[in-house]
N, C-alpha and C positions, 0 to 999 in steps of 0.2 A: 503454589499449582502442580498436581502430580505430572508427568510427563503425557498420561494418557490424555488429562483435561489441556493440557498445551495442543495435543496433539488436532484434539475433537476442534478447538480454539482456532487451529490453524484451517481445517478444513472450513468449518464456518465462515469465518473470516473469507477465505478467497471465494468461497460461493458468492458474499456478496459483493466484494470486490470484482468479479467477474460481472455480475450485474451492473455496474457502475460505468464498467467498458465491456461492451460485447462487441464490439468493434476488432479486442485483440483475440489473439490464438490463445490455447492454455499455455503454450509453449512459453509464448511472449511473453502471458503474464509473468509466468516462473522466473523466467529471464529478467526481465524486467526487477521483479523483486530480488532475484540474486543479488543484482548489481548492487542494489542499493546496499543490500547488506554488505556488498564486498567492499561500498565506500566505507560504509562507518565500522567493520572489522578487518579488513585486508586480506579475510578469507574466502575462499570461491565457496559458489552455492553446495559442492560435495563438503568443504570442510566446516561449514558454520551450525552450531548448534541452534536447536528450534527455539530456544527463546531468543535467539539473534534474529532468525527469519523472521519471528512474528514482531517483533520489534522495526524489521524494515515494510513489513507488510501492515504495521498501523499506520509508520510513515509514509507510505504510497497511497492508503486509504484516506490518509487527513490530507493530502496532498490534490487527491481525485474530487474530496467535498469542496472543499476553497476553490476549486477551479467550477465545481458546478455554481458554486455562490456567486462568482465571480460573474461567470456567463447569465445569471438571474438577474443581477444589477448591473446590465453593462452600462450606466452612466455612476457609478459607484467609486470608481476612481478618480472622477473627474471633479464628485462634490466638495463642496467646500464647508469644512467644519462647521458649525453655529456656534 
């Protein structure tokens, strides 16, 4: 993926994630993803590479999807396997 393609991916992914958590302000969204990236890399938002930010963004999006699924099936955690 070229740098331009990666940046396009980031902008499009941010828009999708923003739609999943409309209660967050944009700065809060960036700060949250920046903290996830810092957990993974040890670098601040200022220092991380675009690919590292993309990985943190993908992680955040996956966490949101998992939470949405859990909320949609409130009894799934207590259901016994067959």
